[in-house]
N, CA, C and O atoms as a CHARMM CRD file, in Angstrom:
* protein
*
  392
    1    1 MET  N    179.52600  90.46100 -17.10400 PROA 1      0.00000
    2    1 MET  CA   180.19500  90.82600 -16.05400 PROA 1      0.00000
    3    1 MET  C    180.71700  89.72600 -15.64600 PROA 1      0.00000
    4    1 MET  O    181.89600  89.38700 -15.75300 PROA 1      0.00000
    5    2 GLU  N    179.31100  88.79300 -14.88000 PROA 2      0.00000
    6    2 GLU  CA   179.64400  87.62700 -13.22800 PROA 2      0.00000
    7    2 GLU  C    180.66600  87.05100 -14.43200 PROA 2      0.00000
    8    2 GLU  O    181.88400  87.13700 -14.28000 PROA 2      0.00000
    9    3 LYS  N    180.00900  86.38900 -15.77700 PROA 3      0.00000
   10    3 LYS  CA   181.71300  85.40000 -16.14400 PROA 3      0.00000
   11    3 LYS  C    182.56700  85.37500 -16.60800 PROA 3      0.00000
   12    3 LYS  O    183.25500  84.38200 -16.84500 PROA 3      0.00000
   13    4 HSD  N    182.87900  87.07900 -17.01900 PROA 4      0.00000
   14    4 HSD  CA   184.20700  86.80300 -16.97500 PROA 4      0.00000
   15    4 HSD  C    185.09600  87.12600 -15.84300 PROA 4      0.00000
   16    4 HSD  O    186.30800  87.04200 -16.04300 PROA 4      0.00000
   17    5 PHE  N    184.59700  87.53800 -14.50500 PROA 5      0.00000
   18    5 PHE  CA   184.84800  87.01000 -12.75400 PROA 5      0.00000
   19    5 PHE  C    184.50900  86.09300 -13.27300 PROA 5      0.00000
   20    5 PHE  O    184.64700  85.94400 -14.48700 PROA 5      0.00000
   21    6 LEU  N    184.03200  85.32200 -12.58600 PROA 6      0.00000
   22    6 LEU  CA   183.70300  83.65600 -12.28000 PROA 6      0.00000
   23    6 LEU  C    184.85400  82.71200 -13.21300 PROA 6      0.00000
   24    6 LEU  O    185.21600  81.60100 -12.82600 PROA 6      0.00000
   25    7 VAL  N    185.35400  83.34100 -14.48900 PROA 7      0.00000
   26    7 VAL  CA   186.10800  82.46300 -15.12900 PROA 7      0.00000
   27    7 VAL  C    187.78600  82.77700 -15.03500 PROA 7      0.00000
   28    7 VAL  O    188.65800  81.91400 -15.14300 PROA 7      0.00000
   29    8 ILE  N    188.06300  84.56200 -14.75400 PROA 8      0.00000
   30    8 ILE  CA   188.78400  84.43600 -14.11400 PROA 8      0.00000
   31    8 ILE  C    189.58800  83.83800 -12.74100 PROA 8      0.00000
   32    8 ILE  O    190.81300  83.77600 -12.63400 PROA 8      0.00000
   33    9 PHE  N    188.81900  83.50700 -11.94600 PROA 9      0.00000
   34    9 PHE  CA   188.28200  83.60500 -10.49800 PROA 9      0.00000
   35    9 PHE  C    188.82500  82.49100 -10.72800 PROA 9      0.00000
   36    9 PHE  O    190.00700  82.56100 -10.39200 PROA 9      0.00000
   37   10 SER  N    188.48100  81.18100 -11.26000 PROA 10     0.00000
   38   10 SER  CA   188.40000  79.88100 -11.27300 PROA 10     0.00000
   39   10 SER  C    189.70400  79.93400 -12.29600 PROA 10     0.00000
   40   10 SER  O    190.55900  79.09300 -12.01900 PROA 10     0.00000
   41   11 PHE  N    189.89400  80.48600 -13.03400 PROA 11     0.00000
   42   11 PHE  CA   191.49700  80.58800 -13.90000 PROA 11     0.00000
   43   11 PHE  C    192.71700  81.13700 -12.54300 PROA 11     0.00000
   44   11 PHE  O    193.65500  80.35000 -12.67600 PROA 11     0.00000
   45   12 LEU  N    192.85400  81.52800 -12.07100 PROA 12     0.00000
   46   12 LEU  CA   193.64500  82.00600 -10.94800 PROA 12     0.00000
   47   12 LEU  C    193.30000  80.92300  -9.80400 PROA 12     0.00000
   48   12 LEU  O    194.38400  80.50200  -9.40200 PROA 12     0.00000
   49   13 CYS  N    192.34500  80.35600  -9.17800 PROA 13     0.00000
   50   13 CYS  CA   192.52100  79.15900  -8.55800 PROA 13     0.00000
   51   13 CYS  C    193.23800  77.78200  -8.62600 PROA 13     0.00000
   52   13 CYS  O    193.85600  77.21800  -7.72300 PROA 13     0.00000
   53   14 LEU  N    192.93200  77.20900 -10.39100 PROA 14     0.00000
   54   14 LEU  CA   193.61300  76.50700 -11.02700 PROA 14     0.00000
   55   14 LEU  C    195.29300  77.02600 -10.78200 PROA 14     0.00000
   56   14 LEU  O    196.19600  76.19000 -10.81700 PROA 14     0.00000
   57   15 ILE  N    195.54100  78.33700 -10.56000 PROA 15     0.00000
   58   15 ILE  CA   196.97400  78.62600 -10.64900 PROA 15     0.00000
   59   15 ILE  C    197.83800  78.26600  -9.52200 PROA 15     0.00000
   60   15 ILE  O    199.02900  77.97600  -9.40600 PROA 15     0.00000
   61   16 VAL  N    196.85300  78.38200  -8.74000 PROA 16     0.00000
   62   16 VAL  CA   197.40000  78.91200  -7.23300 PROA 16     0.00000
   63   16 VAL  C    197.62300  76.72400  -6.73500 PROA 16     0.00000
   64   16 VAL  O    198.65300  76.05100  -6.70300 PROA 16     0.00000
   65   17 ALA  N    196.08200  76.29300  -6.43900 PROA 17     0.00000
   66   17 ALA  CA   196.33400  74.70800  -6.48000 PROA 17     0.00000
   67   17 ALA  C    197.35900  74.11300  -7.40400 PROA 17     0.00000
   68   17 ALA  O    197.97100  73.15200  -6.93700 PROA 17     0.00000
   69   18 GLY  N    197.68700  74.51600  -8.69600 PROA 18     0.00000
   70   18 GLY  CA   198.78800  74.05300  -9.10400 PROA 18     0.00000
   71   18 GLY  C    200.58600  74.23300  -9.07600 PROA 18     0.00000
   72   18 GLY  O    201.51800  73.67500  -9.65400 PROA 18     0.00000
   73   19 ALA  N    200.43100  75.46100  -7.94900 PROA 19     0.00000
   74   19 ALA  CA   201.85200  75.83700  -7.22800 PROA 19     0.00000
   75   19 ALA  C    202.00800  75.23600  -5.92700 PROA 19     0.00000
   76   19 ALA  O    203.04400  75.45500  -5.29800 PROA 19     0.00000
   77   20 SER  N    201.02400  74.44400  -5.41200 PROA 20     0.00000
   78   20 SER  CA   200.71200  73.88700  -4.08200 PROA 20     0.00000
   79   20 SER  C    202.29100  73.18000  -3.64000 PROA 20     0.00000
   80   20 SER  O    202.91700  72.99100  -4.68300 PROA 20     0.00000
   81   21 LEU  N    202.94800  72.82500  -2.64100 PROA 21     0.00000
   82   21 LEU  CA   203.36300  71.76400  -2.81000 PROA 21     0.00000
   83   21 LEU  C    203.11400  70.27700  -2.47500 PROA 21     0.00000
   84   21 LEU  O    203.45800  69.92100  -1.34800 PROA 21     0.00000
   85   22 LYS  N    202.77400  69.71100  -2.98500 PROA 22     0.00000
   86   22 LYS  CA   202.52700  68.25100  -2.57600 PROA 22     0.00000
   87   22 LYS  C    203.38100  67.04600  -1.88200 PROA 22     0.00000
   88   22 LYS  O    204.55600  66.88500  -2.21500 PROA 22     0.00000
   89   23 CYS  N    202.63100  66.02400  -0.70100 PROA 23     0.00000
   90   23 CYS  CA   203.71600  65.46100  -0.90700 PROA 23     0.00000
   91   23 CYS  C    202.91000  63.96500  -0.36600 PROA 23     0.00000
   92   23 CYS  O    201.80600  63.97600   0.17900 PROA 23     0.00000
   93   24 THR  N    203.91400  62.39900  -0.71600 PROA 24     0.00000
   94   24 THR  CA   203.15600  61.06800  -0.13000 PROA 24     0.00000
   95   24 THR  C    202.72400  61.34200   0.98000 PROA 24     0.00000
   96   24 THR  O    203.28800  61.94900   1.89000 PROA 24     0.00000
   97   25 THR  N    201.52400  60.82100   0.93000 PROA 25     0.00000
   98   25 THR  CA   201.23300  60.05400   2.32300 PROA 25     0.00000
   99   25 THR  C    201.59600  59.11600   2.68100 PROA 25     0.00000
  100   25 THR  O    202.07000  58.47100   1.74600 PROA 25     0.00000
  101   26 CYS  N    201.65700  58.55400   3.71200 PROA 26     0.00000
  102   26 CYS  CA   201.82500  56.98600   4.11700 PROA 26     0.00000
  103   26 CYS  C    201.86400  56.76400   5.92000 PROA 26     0.00000
  104   26 CYS  O    202.85600  57.15700   6.53300 PROA 26     0.00000
  105   27 HSD  N    201.26200  56.42500   6.30100 PROA 27     0.00000
  106   27 HSD  CA   201.31100  56.13600   8.16100 PROA 27     0.00000
  107   27 HSD  C    201.77000  55.51300   8.23800 PROA 27     0.00000
  108   27 HSD  O    202.24500  55.57200   9.37200 PROA 27     0.00000
  109   28 LEU  N    202.24800  54.35700   7.55500 PROA 28     0.00000
  110   28 LEU  CA   202.17800  52.81900   7.69500 PROA 28     0.00000
  111   28 LEU  C    203.51400  52.78600   6.75300 PROA 28     0.00000
  112   28 LEU  O    203.64300  53.85100   6.15000 PROA 28     0.00000
  113   29 GLN  N    204.67000  51.71000   6.43800 PROA 29     0.00000
  114   29 GLN  CA   205.50000  51.88700   5.23900 PROA 29     0.00000
  115   29 GLN  C    206.57700  50.29500   5.69500 PROA 29     0.00000
  116   29 GLN  O    207.51900  50.61900   6.41900 PROA 29     0.00000
  117   30 THR  N    206.55800  49.60000   5.55000 PROA 30     0.00000
  118   30 THR  CA   207.09400  48.51300   6.32500 PROA 30     0.00000
  119   30 THR  C    208.55000  48.48300   4.98900 PROA 30     0.00000
  120   30 THR  O    208.23600  48.63700   3.80900 PROA 30     0.00000
  121   31 GLN  N    209.49300  48.35200   5.23400 PROA 31     0.00000
  122   31 GLN  CA   210.89100  47.79400   3.52200 PROA 31     0.00000
  123   31 GLN  C    210.04900  47.06900   3.02500 PROA 31     0.00000
  124   31 GLN  O    209.28700  47.48000   2.15000 PROA 31     0.00000
  125   32 ALA  N    210.02700  45.99700   3.43300 PROA 32     0.00000
  126   32 ALA  CA   209.11600  44.75700   2.58700 PROA 32     0.00000
  127   32 ALA  C    207.81500  44.91500   1.91000 PROA 32     0.00000
  128   32 ALA  O    207.38800  43.92000   1.32500 PROA 32     0.00000
  129   33 ASP  N    207.13400  45.96100   1.89100 PROA 33     0.00000
  130   33 ASP  CA   206.32000  46.09600   2.02000 PROA 33     0.00000
  131   33 ASP  C    205.35500  47.08600   1.10200 PROA 33     0.00000
  132   33 ASP  O    206.21500  47.27800   0.24300 PROA 33     0.00000
  133   34 ARG  N    204.69300  47.53900   0.82400 PROA 34     0.00000
  134   34 ARG  CA   204.05400  48.51500   0.44400 PROA 34     0.00000
  135   34 ARG  C    203.46900  49.47100   1.17200 PROA 34     0.00000
  136   34 ARG  O    203.72300  49.09800   2.31700 PROA 34     0.00000
  137   35 CYS  N    202.75400  50.61600   1.27500 PROA 35     0.00000
  138   35 CYS  CA   202.28700  51.15200   1.79600 PROA 35     0.00000
  139   35 CYS  C    201.04900  50.32400   2.31800 PROA 35     0.00000
  140   35 CYS  O    200.29600  49.68900   1.58000 PROA 35     0.00000
  141   36 ARG  N    200.90300  50.44700   4.14700 PROA 36     0.00000
  142   36 ARG  CA   200.05000  49.96100   4.64600 PROA 36     0.00000
  143   36 ARG  C    198.49800  50.43100   5.36100 PROA 36     0.00000
  144   36 ARG  O    197.35500  50.09100   5.66500 PROA 36     0.00000
  145   37 ARG  N    199.49500  51.46400   5.33600 PROA 37     0.00000
  146   37 ARG  CA   197.90000  52.69900   6.11800 PROA 37     0.00000
  147   37 ARG  C    198.08800  53.64800   5.99900 PROA 37     0.00000
  148   37 ARG  O    199.19300  54.04000   6.37400 PROA 37     0.00000
  149   38 GLY  N    197.18600  54.57200   5.43500 PROA 38     0.00000
  150   38 GLY  CA   197.30100  56.40300   5.07000 PROA 38     0.00000
  151   38 GLY  C    198.07100  56.48900   3.67700 PROA 38     0.00000
  152   38 GLY  O    198.65000  57.56600   3.52900 PROA 38     0.00000
  153   39 PHE  N    198.21200  55.52200   2.54900 PROA 39     0.00000
  154   39 PHE  CA   198.52500  55.93200   1.15800 PROA 39     0.00000
  155   39 PHE  C    197.74900  57.30900   0.49700 PROA 39     0.00000
  156   39 PHE  O    196.58500  57.15900   0.12600 PROA 39     0.00000
  157   40 GLY  N    198.28500  58.42100   0.37700 PROA 40     0.00000
  158   40 GLY  CA   197.96300  59.06400  -0.09400 PROA 40     0.00000
  159   40 GLY  C    198.62900  60.82700  -0.58400 PROA 40     0.00000
  160   40 GLY  O    199.76900  61.04700  -0.17500 PROA 40     0.00000
  161   41 ILE  N    197.95400  61.96500  -1.39100 PROA 41     0.00000
  162   41 ILE  CA   199.09300  62.73500  -1.13400 PROA 41     0.00000
  163   41 ILE  C    198.35700  63.95300   0.06200 PROA 41     0.00000
  164   41 ILE  O    197.18400  64.05800   0.41900 PROA 41     0.00000
  165   42 CYS  N    199.55400  64.74500   0.45600 PROA 42     0.00000
  166   42 CYS  CA   198.80400  65.90700   1.37200 PROA 42     0.00000
  167   42 CYS  C    198.89900  67.20300   0.57500 PROA 42     0.00000
  168   42 CYS  O    199.97800  67.01400   0.01300 PROA 42     0.00000
  169   43 VAL  N    198.46700  68.42100   0.15000 PROA 43     0.00000
  170   43 VAL  CA   199.54700  69.66300   0.11200 PROA 43     0.00000
  171   43 VAL  C    198.93400  69.88200   1.12100 PROA 43     0.00000
  172   43 VAL  O    198.00000  69.58900   1.86700 PROA 43     0.00000
  173   44 ALA  N    200.36100  70.93900   0.74700 PROA 44     0.00000
  174   44 ALA  CA   201.53200  71.17800   2.26400 PROA 44     0.00000
  175   44 ALA  C    200.23500  72.54100   2.67300 PROA 44     0.00000
  176   44 ALA  O    199.22000  72.64700   1.98500 PROA 44     0.00000
  177   45 GLN  N    200.48600  73.36500   3.73400 PROA 45     0.00000
  178   45 GLN  CA   199.86100  74.81900   4.00900 PROA 45     0.00000
  179   45 GLN  C    200.72200  75.07700   4.27200 PROA 45     0.00000
  180   45 GLN  O    201.74300  74.39100   4.24000 PROA 45     0.00000
  181   46 LYS  N    200.56600  76.40700   4.70300 PROA 46     0.00000
  182   46 LYS  CA   201.76300  77.38900   5.31500 PROA 46     0.00000
  183   46 LYS  C    202.24300  76.63900   6.11500 PROA 46     0.00000
  184   46 LYS  O    201.71900  75.67500   6.67300 PROA 46     0.00000
  185   47 ASP  N    203.94500  77.32300   6.27000 PROA 47     0.00000
  186   47 ASP  CA   205.19000  76.43600   7.25200 PROA 47     0.00000
  187   47 ASP  C    204.73800  75.19500   7.01200 PROA 47     0.00000
  188   47 ASP  O    204.21700  74.78400   8.04900 PROA 47     0.00000
  189   48 GLU  N    204.68700  74.46900   6.23400 PROA 48     0.00000
  190   48 GLU  CA   204.39300  72.94700   5.99400 PROA 48     0.00000
  191   48 GLU  C    205.36400  72.52900   4.75100 PROA 48     0.00000
  192   48 GLU  O    205.13800  73.20800   3.75000 PROA 48     0.00000
  193   49 GLN  N    206.35800  71.59200   4.60600 PROA 49     0.00000
  194   49 GLN  CA   206.85000  70.60600   4.26200 PROA 49     0.00000
  195   49 GLN  C    206.85000  69.43700   3.69000 PROA 49     0.00000
  196   49 GLN  O    205.68000  69.19200   3.98700 PROA 49     0.00000
  197   50 CYS  N    207.12200  68.66600   3.21600 PROA 50     0.00000
  198   50 CYS  CA   207.35000  67.46200   3.09000 PROA 50     0.00000
  199   50 CYS  C    208.44700  66.80900   3.84900 PROA 50     0.00000
  200   50 CYS  O    209.65000  67.06200   3.91500 PROA 50     0.00000
  201   51 MET  N    207.61600  65.79300   4.46900 PROA 51     0.00000
  202   51 MET  CA   208.58400  65.09700   5.65900 PROA 51     0.00000
  203   51 MET  C    208.57000  63.75200   5.54400 PROA 51     0.00000
  204   51 MET  O    207.61900  63.54300   4.79100 PROA 51     0.00000
  205   52 ILE  N    209.19800  62.38900   5.92500 PROA 52     0.00000
  206   52 ILE  CA   210.09100  61.38400   6.02000 PROA 52     0.00000
  207   52 ILE  C    210.33800  61.09900   7.55800 PROA 52     0.00000
  208   52 ILE  O    210.70900  61.99500   8.31600 PROA 52     0.00000
  209   53 LEU  N    210.15500  60.05300   7.89300 PROA 53     0.00000
  210   53 LEU  CA   210.45200  59.61200   9.60300 PROA 53     0.00000
  211   53 LEU  C    210.66000  58.13700   9.30400 PROA 53     0.00000
  212   53 LEU  O    209.75000  57.31500   9.19600 PROA 53     0.00000
  213   54 LYS  N    212.33900  57.82300   9.14400 PROA 54     0.00000
  214   54 LYS  CA   212.96900  56.31300   8.94400 PROA 54     0.00000
  215   54 LYS  C    212.59800  56.06200   9.88600 PROA 54     0.00000
  216   54 LYS  O    212.14500  56.98600  10.56200 PROA 54     0.00000
  217   55 ILE  N    212.58900  54.88200  10.36100 PROA 55     0.00000
  218   55 ILE  CA   212.33200  53.70200  11.62500 PROA 55     0.00000
  219   55 ILE  C    214.20500  52.67400  12.12800 PROA 55     0.00000
  220   55 ILE  O    214.00400  51.83500  13.00600 PROA 55     0.00000
  221   56 PHE  N    214.98600  52.71100  11.88000 PROA 56     0.00000
  222   56 PHE  CA   215.75300  52.03600  11.63500 PROA 56     0.00000
  223   56 PHE  C    216.82400  50.99400  13.20800 PROA 56     0.00000
  224   56 PHE  O    217.80400  51.20000  13.92400 PROA 56     0.00000
  225   57 GLN  N    216.04900  50.18700  13.04300 PROA 57     0.00000
  226   57 GLN  CA   216.78900  48.97500  13.71300 PROA 57     0.00000
  227   57 GLN  C    218.49800  48.39800  13.64300 PROA 57     0.00000
  228   57 GLN  O    218.51800  47.17200  13.53800 PROA 57     0.00000
  229   58 GLY  N    219.74900  48.96300  13.67500 PROA 58     0.00000
  230   58 GLY  CA   221.40000  48.86900  13.39600 PROA 58     0.00000
  231   58 GLY  C    221.21600  49.60300  11.63400 PROA 58     0.00000
  232   58 GLY  O    221.20000  50.78300  11.28400 PROA 58     0.00000
  233   59 ASP  N    221.14300  48.81000  11.13000 PROA 59     0.00000
  234   59 ASP  CA   221.78600  49.36400   9.61100 PROA 59     0.00000
  235   59 ASP  C    220.16200  48.96300   8.46300 PROA 59     0.00000
  236   59 ASP  O    219.98500  49.25600   7.28000 PROA 59     0.00000
  237   60 THR  N    219.33500  48.29600   9.33200 PROA 60     0.00000
  238   60 THR  CA   217.34600  47.54900   8.88200 PROA 60     0.00000
  239   60 THR  C    216.89100  48.96600   9.14300 PROA 60     0.00000
  240   60 THR  O    217.01100  49.91500   9.91900 PROA 60     0.00000
  241   61 LEU  N    216.09800  48.41100   7.66600 PROA 61     0.00000
  242   61 LEU  CA   215.00200  49.67200   7.60300 PROA 61     0.00000
  243   61 LEU  C    213.75900  49.59400   8.26200 PROA 61     0.00000
  244   61 LEU  O    213.11000  48.92800   7.45500 PROA 61     0.00000
  245   62 GLN  N    212.68800  49.94700   9.60100 PROA 62     0.00000
  246   62 GLN  CA   212.19300  48.67800  10.25200 PROA 62     0.00000
  247   62 GLN  C    210.76100  49.03200   9.62500 PROA 62     0.00000
  248   62 GLN  O    209.90600  48.19500   9.33800 PROA 62     0.00000
  249   63 LEU  N    210.65600  50.32800   9.47400 PROA 63     0.00000
  250   63 LEU  CA   209.42000  51.41000   8.76600 PROA 63     0.00000
  251   63 LEU  C    209.35800  52.34000   8.72300 PROA 63     0.00000
  252   63 LEU  O    210.43100  52.66800   9.23000 PROA 63     0.00000
  253   64 SER  N    208.60500  53.67900   8.34400 PROA 64     0.00000
  254   64 SER  CA   208.77400  54.87000   7.54700 PROA 64     0.00000
  255   64 SER  C    207.44500  55.51000   7.85500 PROA 64     0.00000
  256   64 SER  O    206.43900  54.85900   8.13800 PROA 64     0.00000
  257   65 TYR  N    207.49200  56.61400   7.79600 PROA 65     0.00000
  258   65 TYR  CA   205.92700  57.19100   7.90600 PROA 65     0.00000
  259   65 TYR  C    206.11800  58.60600   6.98600 PROA 65     0.00000
  260   65 TYR  O    207.01200  59.36000   7.36900 PROA 65     0.00000
  261   66 MET  N    205.37200  58.99000   5.85500 PROA 66     0.00000
  262   66 MET  CA   205.24500  60.61200   5.19400 PROA 66     0.00000
  263   66 MET  C    204.14100  61.35200   5.73300 PROA 66     0.00000
  264   66 MET  O    203.12500  60.76800   6.11000 PROA 66     0.00000
  265   67 VAL  N    204.25600  62.46900   5.78900 PROA 67     0.00000
  266   67 VAL  CA   203.13600  63.85800   5.48700 PROA 67     0.00000
  267   67 VAL  C    203.43100  64.88300   5.60300 PROA 67     0.00000
  268   67 VAL  O    204.43100  64.90200   6.32100 PROA 67     0.00000
  269   68 CYS  N    203.05800  66.16600   5.21200 PROA 68     0.00000
  270   68 CYS  CA   202.85200  67.37000   4.87000 PROA 68     0.00000
  271   68 CYS  C    203.48900  67.85100   6.84200 PROA 68     0.00000
  272   68 CYS  O    203.04400  67.04300   7.65800 PROA 68     0.00000
  273   69 GLN  N    204.00900  68.51100   7.20800 PROA 69     0.00000
  274   69 GLN  CA   204.52400  68.56200   8.34500 PROA 69     0.00000
  275   69 GLN  C    204.86800  70.24300   8.60300 PROA 69     0.00000
  276   69 GLN  O    205.46100  70.96500   7.80200 PROA 69     0.00000
  277   70 LYS  N    204.30600  70.66500   9.99700 PROA 70     0.00000
  278   70 LYS  CA   204.37400  72.10500  10.17900 PROA 70     0.00000
  279   70 LYS  C    206.04900  72.24600  10.83800 PROA 70     0.00000
  280   70 LYS  O    206.38200  71.94900  11.98500 PROA 70     0.00000
  281   71 PHE  N    206.97700  72.80300   9.70100 PROA 71     0.00000
  282   71 PHE  CA   207.70800  73.51900  10.99400 PROA 71     0.00000
  283   71 PHE  C    209.06700  72.38500  11.11300 PROA 71     0.00000
  284   71 PHE  O    209.84100  72.19500  12.05200 PROA 71     0.00000
  285   72 CYS  N    208.99100  71.74100   9.75300 PROA 72     0.00000
  286   72 CYS  CA   210.05600  70.59500  10.03500 PROA 72     0.00000
  287   72 CYS  C    211.51700  70.64900  10.20600 PROA 72     0.00000
  288   72 CYS  O    212.17500  71.62300   9.84000 PROA 72     0.00000
  289   73 GLN  N    211.82200  70.02300  10.53900 PROA 73     0.00000
  290   73 GLN  CA   213.41900  70.14000  10.79500 PROA 73     0.00000
  291   73 GLN  C    214.11600  68.78300  10.71000 PROA 73     0.00000
  292   73 GLN  O    213.57100  67.92200  11.40000 PROA 73     0.00000
  293   74 ASN  N    215.45100  68.29800   9.86200 PROA 74     0.00000
  294   74 ASN  CA   216.10600  67.28100   9.70000 PROA 74     0.00000
  295   74 ASN  C    216.74200  67.05400  11.09000 PROA 74     0.00000
  296   74 ASN  O    217.15600  67.98800  11.77700 PROA 74     0.00000
  297   75 LEU  N    216.78900  65.88200  11.42800 PROA 75     0.00000
  298   75 LEU  CA   216.97900  65.57700  12.36900 PROA 75     0.00000
  299   75 LEU  C    217.62700  64.25200  12.56300 PROA 75     0.00000
  300   75 LEU  O    217.93300  63.80000  11.45900 PROA 75     0.00000
  301   76 THR  N    217.99300  63.36200  13.64700 PROA 76     0.00000
  302   76 THR  CA   218.71100  62.12000  13.51400 PROA 76     0.00000
  303   76 THR  C    218.59900  61.79300  15.35800 PROA 76     0.00000
  304   76 THR  O    218.89700  62.55200  16.28100 PROA 76     0.00000
  305   77 MET  N    218.02600  60.30200  15.40500 PROA 77     0.00000
  306   77 MET  CA   218.24000  60.85800  16.82800 PROA 77     0.00000
  307   77 MET  C    218.17100  58.84600  17.96200 PROA 77     0.00000
  308   77 MET  O    217.40000  57.98100  18.38000 PROA 77     0.00000
  309   78 VAL  N    218.93800  59.05500  17.91500 PROA 78     0.00000
  310   78 VAL  CA   219.48700  57.18100  19.01700 PROA 78     0.00000
  311   78 VAL  C    218.36000  56.93800  20.28200 PROA 78     0.00000
  312   78 VAL  O    218.29200  57.82000  21.13700 PROA 78     0.00000
  313   79 TYR  N    217.48200  55.74400  20.39500 PROA 79     0.00000
  314   79 TYR  CA   216.87600  55.67300  21.22900 PROA 79     0.00000
  315   79 TYR  C    216.64700  54.46000  21.56600 PROA 79     0.00000
  316   79 TYR  O    216.42500  53.72900  20.60100 PROA 79     0.00000
  317   80 ASP  N    216.61500  53.95500  22.59700 PROA 80     0.00000
  318   80 ASP  CA   216.35900  52.51700  22.52600 PROA 80     0.00000
  319   80 ASP  C    217.02400  51.53600  21.34200 PROA 80     0.00000
  320   80 ASP  O    216.26600  50.61100  21.05000 PROA 80     0.00000
  321   81 LYS  N    217.93000  51.54700  20.80900 PROA 81     0.00000
  322   81 LYS  CA   218.52400  51.23800  19.84200 PROA 81     0.00000
  323   81 LYS  C    218.12000  51.44500  18.41500 PROA 81     0.00000
  324   81 LYS  O    218.72700  51.36400  17.34700 PROA 81     0.00000
  325   82 ARG  N    217.05200  51.70000  18.71200 PROA 82     0.00000
  326   82 ARG  CA   216.93800  52.51700  17.02000 PROA 82     0.00000
  327   82 ARG  C    217.10800  53.20700  16.81500 PROA 82     0.00000
  328   82 ARG  O    217.04900  54.00900  17.74700 PROA 82     0.00000
  329   83 THR  N    217.43600  53.67900  15.71100 PROA 83     0.00000
  330   83 THR  CA   217.59100  55.42900  14.82000 PROA 83     0.00000
  331   83 THR  C    216.88900  56.28600  14.33900 PROA 83     0.00000
  332   83 THR  O    217.08100  56.43300  13.13200 PROA 83     0.00000
  333   84 TYR  N    215.85300  57.17500  14.94800 PROA 84     0.00000
  334   84 TYR  CA   214.84400  58.06700  14.10400 PROA 84     0.00000
  335   84 TYR  C    215.40000  58.61900  13.31300 PROA 84     0.00000
  336   84 TYR  O    216.45300  59.15800  13.65500 PROA 84     0.00000
  337   85 VAL  N    214.93300  58.73700  11.85600 PROA 85     0.00000
  338   85 VAL  CA   216.32300  60.00400  10.76300 PROA 85     0.00000
  339   85 VAL  C    214.46300  60.52700  10.42500 PROA 85     0.00000
  340   85 VAL  O    213.50900  59.78700  10.18500 PROA 85     0.00000
  341   86 HSD  N    214.49100  61.62000  10.50200 PROA 86     0.00000
  342   86 HSD  CA   213.12400  62.95500  10.71300 PROA 86     0.00000
  343   86 HSD  C    214.60900  63.38300   9.93000 PROA 86     0.00000
  344   86 HSD  O    215.74800  63.55700  10.36400 PROA 86     0.00000
  345   87 GLU  N    213.70200  63.50100   7.87600 PROA 87     0.00000
  346   87 GLU  CA   213.74500  64.34600   6.68200 PROA 87     0.00000
  347   87 GLU  C    213.06400  65.15800   6.46200 PROA 87     0.00000
  348   87 GLU  O    212.00000  65.08100   7.07700 PROA 87     0.00000
  349   88 CYS  N    213.24700  66.52900   5.39000 PROA 88     0.00000
  350   88 CYS  CA   212.22800  67.50400   5.10100 PROA 88     0.00000
  351   88 CYS  C    212.65300  67.93200   3.45100 PROA 88     0.00000
  352   88 CYS  O    213.69900  68.30000   2.91600 PROA 88     0.00000
  353   89 CYS  N    211.60300  67.73800   3.09200 PROA 89     0.00000
  354   89 CYS  CA   212.12100  68.43300   1.41800 PROA 89     0.00000
  355   89 CYS  C    210.97300  69.15800   1.13800 PROA 89     0.00000
  356   89 CYS  O    209.87200  69.13200   1.68700 PROA 89     0.00000
  357   90 LYS  N    211.49700  69.98100  -0.04400 PROA 90     0.00000
  358   90 LYS  CA   210.81200  71.14900  -0.32800 PROA 90     0.00000
  359   90 LYS  C    209.96300  70.79000  -2.02800 PROA 90     0.00000
  360   90 LYS  O    209.25900  71.48700  -2.75800 PROA 90     0.00000
  361   91 GLU  N    210.21800  70.08100  -2.07500 PROA 91     0.00000
  362   91 GLU  CA   209.90900  69.38500  -3.53200 PROA 91     0.00000
  363   91 GLU  C    208.88800  68.50400  -4.03200 PROA 91     0.00000
  364   91 GLU  O    208.87700  67.47000  -3.36400 PROA 91     0.00000
  365   92 ASN  N    207.70500  68.51200  -5.28800 PROA 92     0.00000
  366   92 ASN  CA   206.70400  67.49700  -5.14800 PROA 92     0.00000
  367   92 ASN  C    207.21700  66.30500  -4.72700 PROA 92     0.00000
  368   92 ASN  O    208.24400  65.82000  -5.20100 PROA 92     0.00000
  369   93 PHE  N    206.21100  65.53300  -3.39900 PROA 93     0.00000
  370   93 PHE  CA   206.20800  64.21200  -4.07400 PROA 93     0.00000
  371   93 PHE  C    208.02100  63.53700  -3.03000 PROA 93     0.00000
  372   93 PHE  O    208.25700  62.40400  -2.61000 PROA 93     0.00000
  373   94 CYS  N    208.67800  64.48100  -2.97400 PROA 94     0.00000
  374   94 CYS  CA   209.83500  64.12700  -2.19000 PROA 94     0.00000
  375   94 CYS  C    210.05200  63.56500  -1.42400 PROA 94     0.00000
  376   94 CYS  O    211.08600  62.89700  -1.43200 PROA 94     0.00000
  377   95 ASN  N    209.13800  63.54700  -0.31100 PROA 95     0.00000
  378   95 ASN  CA   209.52000  62.51400   0.65100 PROA 95     0.00000
  379   95 ASN  C    209.04600  61.15400   0.38400 PROA 95     0.00000
  380   95 ASN  O    208.53900  60.41800   1.23000 PROA 95     0.00000
  381   96 PHE  N    209.24800  60.86200  -0.88200 PROA 96     0.00000
  382   96 PHE  CA   208.66600  58.98700  -1.38700 PROA 96     0.00000
  383   96 PHE  C    210.13000  58.88700  -2.01400 PROA 96     0.00000
  384   96 PHE  O    210.55200  57.73400  -2.10800 PROA 96     0.00000
  385   97 ARG  N    210.84900  59.75300  -2.39300 PROA 97     0.00000
  386   97 ARG  CA   211.94100  59.36200  -2.76000 PROA 97     0.00000
  387   97 ARG  C    213.77400  59.75600  -1.85900 PROA 97     0.00000
  388   97 ARG  O    214.94000  60.00000  -2.16800 PROA 97     0.00000
  389   98 LEU  N    213.01400  59.60300  -0.80700 PROA 98     0.00000
  390   98 LEU  CA   214.61900  60.15600   0.47600 PROA 98     0.00000
  391   98 LEU  C    214.53900  59.05300   0.59800 PROA 98     0.00000
  392   98 LEU  O    215.30300  58.45900   1.35700 PROA 98     0.00000
C-alpha cells in the first residue's frame, strides 16, 4: 500500500512542478553582452509573474533585469533622462523574449 501511495504522490508532484510558471532570471544584462549576473530560472510562486525591467537612455537600451515578481504591473516611467519599462507576462520564459 505504501508503494502505491508513494508512486501516486510522486506523480502528482511532477504534474504540479510541470504546471508551474518558469521565468528567466538575470540581475544584470547589457545590450551588447549576455547576462553578467544571476542568470538562471525561477519558478513563480503565488501572485508572481515573469518580469523584465528595461532601462533606456534615449532610444538605446542600457541594461535589463529579469526575475519572478510578486504583484507585477506593466508601467513606464521617465526619471533623470532615463526611461524605465517594467513588463510582466504569464508564459514560461516570456520575460526573456520581451
